BAFI-963797 format. One record per residue (C-alpha): residue number from 1; residue in three letters; x, y, z. Coordinates in Angstrom, 3 decimals. Layout:
# BAFI-963797
rec i=NUM	aa=Ala	u=X	v=Y	w=Z
...
//
This chain:
# BAFI-963797
rec i=1	aa=Unk	u=-25.174	v=-5.782	w=5.480
rec i=2	aa=Unk	u=-21.635	v=-6.582	w=4.516
rec i=3	aa=Unk	u=-20.992	v=-7.801	w=0.987
rec i=4	aa=Unk	u=-18.221	v=-9.916	w=-0.386
rec i=5	aa=Unk	u=-15.327	v=-8.120	w=-2.037
rec i=6	aa=Unk	u=-12.588	v=-9.818	w=-4.000
rec i=7	aa=Unk	u=-9.475	v=-7.714	w=-3.927
rec i=8	aa=Unk	u=-7.176	v=-7.817	w=-6.987
rec i=9	aa=Unk	u=-4.178	v=-7.453	w=-4.761
rec i=10	aa=Unk	u=-4.017	v=-9.128	w=-1.455
rec i=11	aa=Unk	u=-2.750	v=-7.862	w=1.832
rec i=12	aa=Unk	u=-1.061	v=-9.132	w=4.973
rec i=13	aa=Unk	u=-3.279	v=-11.290	w=7.149
rec i=14	aa=Unk	u=-2.595	v=-11.842	w=10.778
rec i=15	aa=Unk	u=-4.052	v=-14.367	w=13.203
rec i=16	aa=Unk	u=-5.664	v=-12.575	w=16.136
rec i=17	aa=Unk	u=-4.650	v=-15.250	w=18.622
rec i=18	aa=Unk	u=-0.933	v=-14.458	w=18.784
rec i=19	aa=Unk	u=1.485	v=-11.862	w=17.453
rec i=20	aa=Unk	u=3.917	v=-14.284	w=15.806
rec i=21	aa=Unk	u=1.320	v=-15.843	w=13.546
rec i=22	aa=Unk	u=0.116	v=-12.359	w=12.592
rec i=23	aa=Unk	u=3.593	v=-11.591	w=11.310
rec i=24	aa=Unk	u=3.838	v=-14.686	w=9.102
rec i=25	aa=Unk	u=0.485	v=-15.147	w=7.421
rec i=26	aa=Unk	u=-0.642	v=-13.449	w=4.216
rec i=27	aa=Unk	u=-4.224	v=-12.710	w=3.301
rec i=28	aa=Unk	u=-4.657	v=-14.194	w=-0.153
rec i=29	aa=Unk	u=-8.290	v=-14.959	w=-0.727
rec i=30	aa=Unk	u=-11.624	v=-13.221	w=-0.206
rec i=31	aa=Unk	u=-11.477	v=-10.440	w=2.377
rec i=32	aa=Unk	u=-14.249	v=-9.756	w=4.804
rec i=33	aa=Unk	u=-16.271	v=-6.899	w=3.389
rec i=34	aa=Unk	u=-17.231	v=-3.507	w=4.681
rec i=35	aa=Unk	u=-20.182	v=-1.317	w=3.802
rec i=36	aa=Unk	u=-19.650	v=0.649	w=0.622
rec i=37	aa=Unk	u=-18.135	v=4.032	w=1.354
rec i=38	aa=Unk	u=-19.945	v=7.148	w=0.250
rec i=39	aa=Unk	u=-16.888	v=9.443	w=0.229
rec i=40	aa=Unk	u=-16.406	v=10.542	w=-3.387
rec i=41	aa=Unk	u=-13.177	v=10.376	w=-5.323
rec i=42	aa=Unk	u=-12.251	v=13.994	w=-5.741
rec i=43	aa=Unk	u=-10.617	v=13.702	w=-9.130
rec i=44	aa=Unk	u=-11.164	v=11.085	w=-11.778
rec i=45	aa=Unk	u=-8.056	v=9.449	w=-13.171
rec i=46	aa=Unk	u=-7.191	v=10.095	w=-16.775
rec i=47	aa=Unk	u=-8.407	v=7.639	w=-19.372
rec i=48	aa=Unk	u=-5.907	v=8.839	w=-21.975
rec i=49	aa=Unk	u=-4.414	v=5.506	w=-22.955
rec i=50	aa=Unk	u=-1.871	v=7.232	w=-25.167
rec i=51	aa=Unk	u=-0.298	v=9.004	w=-22.216
rec i=52	aa=Unk	u=-1.229	v=6.357	w=-19.671
rec i=53	aa=Unk	u=-1.274	v=2.837	w=-21.106
rec i=54	aa=Unk	u=-3.269	v=0.188	w=-19.284
rec i=55	aa=Unk	u=-0.543	v=-1.872	w=-17.629
rec i=56	aa=Unk	u=-0.352	v=-5.640	w=-17.275
rec i=57	aa=Unk	u=2.325	v=-8.145	w=-16.253
rec i=58	aa=Unk	u=3.820	v=-8.109	w=-19.755
rec i=59	aa=Unk	u=4.160	v=-4.338	w=-20.072
rec i=60	aa=Unk	u=4.595	v=-2.992	w=-16.536
rec i=61	aa=Unk	u=8.309	v=-3.647	w=-16.097
rec i=62	aa=Unk	u=9.327	v=-2.025	w=-19.377
rec i=63	aa=Unk	u=7.018	v=0.883	w=-18.628
rec i=64	aa=Unk	u=8.489	v=1.533	w=-15.185
rec i=65	aa=Unk	u=12.042	v=1.024	w=-16.414
rec i=66	aa=Unk	u=11.501	v=3.944	w=-18.778
rec i=67	aa=Unk	u=9.271	v=5.906	w=-16.399
rec i=68	aa=Unk	u=11.827	v=5.984	w=-13.599
rec i=69	aa=Unk	u=14.414	v=7.573	w=-15.898
rec i=70	aa=Unk	u=12.235	v=10.647	w=-16.355
rec i=71	aa=Unk	u=10.475	v=10.804	w=-12.979
rec i=72	aa=Unk	u=13.128	v=11.043	w=-10.303
rec i=73	aa=Unk	u=10.990	v=12.314	w=-7.445
rec i=74	aa=Unk	u=11.498	v=10.394	w=-4.219
rec i=75	aa=Unk	u=9.695	v=12.365	w=-1.506
rec i=76	aa=Unk	u=5.958	v=12.304	w=-0.906
rec i=77	aa=Unk	u=3.520	v=13.483	w=1.729
rec i=78	aa=Unk	u=0.501	v=11.420	w=2.733
rec i=79	aa=Unk	u=-2.411	v=13.469	w=4.061
rec i=80	aa=Unk	u=-4.634	v=11.515	w=6.441
rec i=81	aa=Unk	u=-7.491	v=12.212	w=8.815
rec i=82	aa=Unk	u=-4.987	v=11.921	w=11.675
rec i=83	aa=Unk	u=-2.239	v=14.146	w=10.263
rec i=84	aa=Unk	u=0.476	v=14.154	w=7.614
rec i=85	aa=Unk	u=3.173	v=11.555	w=6.963
rec i=86	aa=Unk	u=6.322	v=12.315	w=4.979
rec i=87	aa=Unk	u=7.968	v=9.454	w=3.110
rec i=88	aa=Unk	u=11.377	v=9.075	w=1.489
rec i=89	aa=Unk	u=11.329	v=6.520	w=-1.349
rec i=90	aa=Unk	u=14.550	v=4.616	w=-1.972
rec i=91	aa=Unk	u=16.255	v=5.021	w=-5.332
rec i=92	aa=Unk	u=17.725	v=1.540	w=-4.916
rec i=93	aa=Unk	u=14.283	v=-0.034	w=-5.343
rec i=94	aa=Unk	u=13.649	v=1.815	w=-8.586
rec i=95	aa=Unk	u=10.608	v=-0.091	w=-9.842
rec i=96	aa=Unk	u=8.785	v=0.300	w=-6.551
rec i=97	aa=Unk	u=9.743	v=3.968	w=-6.229
rec i=98	aa=Unk	u=8.616	v=4.639	w=-9.810
rec i=99	aa=Unk	u=5.369	v=2.752	w=-9.208
rec i=100	aa=Unk	u=4.550	v=4.795	w=-6.107
rec i=101	aa=Unk	u=5.346	v=8.067	w=-7.880
rec i=102	aa=Unk	u=3.264	v=6.995	w=-10.872
rec i=103	aa=Unk	u=0.251	v=6.136	w=-8.706
rec i=104	aa=Unk	u=0.689	v=9.421	w=-6.861
rec i=105	aa=Unk	u=0.622	v=11.367	w=-10.135
rec i=106	aa=Unk	u=-2.431	v=9.381	w=-11.257
rec i=107	aa=Unk	u=-4.174	v=10.371	w=-7.970
rec i=108	aa=Unk	u=-4.769	v=6.717	w=-7.215
rec i=109	aa=Unk	u=-4.375	v=7.022	w=-3.445
rec i=110	aa=Unk	u=-7.016	v=9.737	w=-3.058
rec i=111	aa=Unk	u=-9.727	v=8.458	w=-0.700
rec i=112	aa=Unk	u=-8.194	v=5.048	w=-0.213
rec i=113	aa=Unk	u=-7.836	v=3.940	w=3.392
rec i=114	aa=Unk	u=-5.669	v=2.568	w=6.127
rec i=115	aa=Unk	u=-7.704	v=-0.615	w=6.104
rec i=116	aa=Unk	u=-5.681	v=-2.969	w=8.313
rec i=117	aa=Unk	u=-4.001	v=-1.732	w=11.479
rec i=118	aa=Unk	u=-2.431	v=-3.655	w=14.340
rec i=119	aa=Unk	u=-1.049	v=-1.800	w=17.342
rec i=120	aa=Unk	u=2.697	v=-2.242	w=17.822
rec i=121	aa=Unk	u=2.990	v=-3.903	w=14.427
rec i=122	aa=Unk	u=1.860	v=-2.293	w=11.142
rec i=123	aa=Unk	u=-0.521	v=0.120	w=9.442
rec i=124	aa=Unk	u=-1.523	v=-1.039	w=5.955
rec i=125	aa=Unk	u=-3.047	v=1.247	w=3.340
rec i=126	aa=Unk	u=-3.846	v=1.834	w=-0.312
rec i=127	aa=Unk	u=-7.104	v=-0.063	w=-0.638
rec i=128	aa=Unk	u=-10.786	v=0.576	w=-0.032
rec i=129	aa=Unk	u=-14.141	v=-1.102	w=-0.325
rec i=130	aa=Unk	u=-15.392	v=1.843	w=-2.369
rec i=131	aa=Unk	u=-16.124	v=0.696	w=-5.923
rec i=132	aa=Unk	u=-14.400	v=3.806	w=-7.257
rec i=133	aa=Unk	u=-11.088	v=2.362	w=-6.091
rec i=134	aa=Unk	u=-11.674	v=-0.793	w=-8.100
rec i=135	aa=Unk	u=-12.531	v=1.313	w=-11.132
rec i=136	aa=Unk	u=-9.330	v=3.319	w=-10.766
rec i=137	aa=Unk	u=-7.339	v=0.086	w=-10.655
rec i=138	aa=Unk	u=-9.036	v=-1.120	w=-13.804
rec i=139	aa=Unk	u=-8.055	v=2.057	w=-15.638
rec i=140	aa=Unk	u=-4.420	v=1.890	w=-14.466
rec i=141	aa=Unk	u=-4.028	v=-1.846	w=-15.012
rec i=142	aa=Unk	u=-3.570	v=-5.217	w=-13.391
rec i=143	aa=Unk	u=0.063	v=-6.081	w=-12.731
rec i=144	aa=Unk	u=2.540	v=-7.205	w=-10.080
rec i=145	aa=Unk	u=6.051	v=-6.028	w=-9.281
rec i=146	aa=Unk	u=9.086	v=-8.221	w=-8.580
rec i=147	aa=Unk	u=10.442	v=-8.519	w=-5.071
rec i=148	aa=Unk	u=13.607	v=-6.562	w=-4.324
rec i=149	aa=Unk	u=14.635	v=-7.654	w=-0.859
rec i=150	aa=Unk	u=18.442	v=-7.719	w=-0.994
rec i=151	aa=Unk	u=19.248	v=-4.021	w=-0.720
rec i=152	aa=Unk	u=20.153	v=-4.229	w=2.946
rec i=153	aa=Unk	u=16.985	v=-2.538	w=4.184
rec i=154	aa=Unk	u=15.260	v=-3.912	w=7.277
rec i=155	aa=Unk	u=11.711	v=-3.711	w=8.537
rec i=156	aa=Unk	u=12.673	v=-1.172	w=11.170
rec i=157	aa=Unk	u=10.111	v=1.113	w=12.739
rec i=158	aa=Unk	u=9.003	v=3.531	w=10.028
rec i=159	aa=Unk	u=9.897	v=1.300	w=7.073
rec i=160	aa=Unk	u=7.437	v=1.395	w=4.186
rec i=161	aa=Unk	u=7.064	v=-1.956	w=2.455
rec i=162	aa=Unk	u=4.941	v=-3.590	w=-0.227
rec i=163	aa=Unk	u=2.823	v=-6.668	w=0.521
rec i=164	aa=Unk	u=2.914	v=-9.627	w=-1.810
rec i=165	aa=Unk	u=-0.077	v=-10.793	w=-3.785
rec i=166	aa=Unk	u=-2.147	v=-13.947	w=-3.961
rec i=167	aa=Unk	u=-1.413	v=-17.333	w=-2.402
rec i=168	aa=Unk	u=-0.378	v=-18.900	w=-5.721
rec i=169	aa=Unk	u=2.650	v=-16.657	w=-5.827
rec i=170	aa=Unk	u=5.839	v=-18.538	w=-4.898
rec i=171	aa=Unk	u=8.063	v=-15.581	w=-5.778
rec i=172	aa=Unk	u=5.991	v=-13.243	w=-3.585
rec i=173	aa=Unk	u=5.512	v=-10.698	w=-6.336
rec i=174	aa=Unk	u=4.447	v=-7.384	w=-4.870
rec i=175	aa=Unk	u=0.955	v=-5.934	w=-4.920
rec i=176	aa=Unk	u=1.573	v=-2.482	w=-6.453
rec i=177	aa=Unk	u=-1.438	v=-0.590	w=-5.129
rec i=178	aa=Unk	u=-0.901	v=-1.241	w=-1.440
rec i=179	aa=Unk	u=1.757	v=-0.609	w=1.168
rec i=180	aa=Unk	u=2.329	v=-1.000	w=4.864
rec i=181	aa=Unk	u=4.306	v=1.007	w=7.391
rec i=182	aa=Unk	u=6.041	v=-0.726	w=10.286
rec i=183	aa=Unk	u=4.878	v=0.848	w=13.532
rec i=184	aa=Unk	u=6.373	v=-1.715	w=15.897
rec i=185	aa=Unk	u=8.944	v=-0.317	w=18.304
rec i=186	aa=Unk	u=12.209	v=-2.096	w=17.592
rec i=187	aa=Unk	u=11.002	v=-3.081	w=14.128
rec i=188	aa=Unk	u=9.352	v=-6.220	w=12.800
rec i=189	aa=Unk	u=12.275	v=-8.174	w=11.404
rec i=190	aa=Unk	u=10.341	v=-11.417	w=10.993
rec i=191	aa=Unk	u=9.152	v=-9.768	w=7.763
rec i=192	aa=Unk	u=12.676	v=-9.229	w=6.418
rec i=193	aa=Unk	u=13.338	v=-11.048	w=3.178
rec i=194	aa=Unk	u=9.672	v=-11.566	w=2.351
rec i=195	aa=Unk	u=8.505	v=-8.073	w=1.432
rec i=196	aa=Unk	u=10.147	v=-5.245	w=-0.499
rec i=197	aa=Unk	u=11.081	v=-2.235	w=1.619
rec i=198	aa=Unk	u=11.048	v=0.770	w=-0.691
rec i=199	aa=Unk	u=11.081	v=3.745	w=1.650
rec i=200	aa=Unk	u=10.826	v=5.077	w=5.169
rec i=201	aa=Unk	u=8.859	v=7.619	w=7.160
rec i=202	aa=Unk	u=10.901	v=10.779	w=7.723
rec i=203	aa=Unk	u=8.195	v=12.671	w=9.596
rec i=204	aa=Unk	u=4.877	v=11.650	w=11.071
rec i=205	aa=Unk	u=5.400	v=8.439	w=13.028
rec i=206	aa=Unk	u=3.257	v=9.966	w=15.757
rec i=207	aa=Unk	u=0.439	v=9.930	w=13.195
rec i=208	aa=Unk	u=1.021	v=6.223	w=12.558
rec i=209	aa=Unk	u=0.966	v=5.606	w=16.314
rec i=210	aa=Unk	u=-2.466	v=7.245	w=16.481
rec i=211	aa=Unk	u=-3.757	v=5.265	w=13.516
rec i=212	aa=Unk	u=-2.814	v=1.854	w=14.903
rec i=213	aa=Unk	u=-4.367	v=2.696	w=18.270
rec i=214	aa=Unk	u=-7.933	v=2.896	w=16.916
rec i=215	aa=Unk	u=-10.466	v=0.172	w=17.584
rec i=216	aa=Unk	u=-10.814	v=-2.462	w=14.850
rec i=217	aa=Unk	u=-13.068	v=-5.337	w=13.901
rec i=218	aa=Unk	u=-12.082	v=-9.003	w=13.831
rec i=219	aa=Unk	u=-10.060	v=-8.594	w=10.617
rec i=220	aa=Unk	u=-8.192	v=-5.524	w=11.908
rec i=221	aa=Unk	u=-10.186	v=-3.055	w=9.802
rec i=222	aa=Unk	u=-10.665	v=0.214	w=11.748
rec i=223	aa=Unk	u=-14.208	v=0.758	w=12.971
rec i=224	aa=Unk	u=-13.642	v=4.419	w=12.118
rec i=225	aa=Unk	u=-12.674	v=4.828	w=8.462
rec i=226	aa=Unk	u=-9.205	v=6.366	w=8.153
rec i=227	aa=Unk	u=-8.854	v=7.966	w=4.748
rec i=228	aa=Unk	u=-5.844	v=8.973	w=2.758
rec i=229	aa=Unk	u=-7.154	v=12.277	w=1.486
rec i=230	aa=Unk	u=-4.333	v=12.670	w=-1.003
rec i=231	aa=Unk	u=-0.680	v=11.911	w=-1.629
rec i=232	aa=Unk	u=1.522	v=14.554	w=-3.198
rec i=233	aa=Unk	u=5.140	v=14.906	w=-4.242
rec i=234	aa=Unk	u=7.196	v=17.299	w=-2.110
rec i=235	aa=Unk	u=10.684	v=18.803	w=-2.380
//
């Protein structure tokens, strides 16, 4: 039986009846649940609050402002069940780059999933209905990131972008734990200006094409779980 899950951060929601409405709506309230996943988290995140403070909306921006000065990495590889995806993170969107690098170093993405996929549109990832994911978020902290949509980046095919959070969010602050990759041929420019683009796929779009082609349920969750096995920093 499916149980109700309340996500801290909320993802893009798309009406199944037509493509345009799918590109404009945001999922903000209770998501339809899946069965709890048995796949274990391979490595527990650190609970050293001296090295890793628990972040909130008051502390996150100052933390990432300092963190990005000392953590300049901007290339990562996402290992999935369908193959590997290489990502270049933009230095121009420094808070979002630093956030992604920080979560990578905290092993947050391990065993999260591509949990919403729509063929010829997007593949969205970074969440899970496994309770271990919620526990990892609790250890890292509850916070949002500001939008940064005026850098000239577009939601072209291969763009990696950050969904905004809950419905009571007029400034569309970004949900830091999740991301989506534009798979649509020709791009999905109806999303421009609403979501922060903070990187692009440099290798592995064929993997994304495979992911979005899987069968899904009525809320676009793949019937076959598609795990992110790990994300690592590369040269």
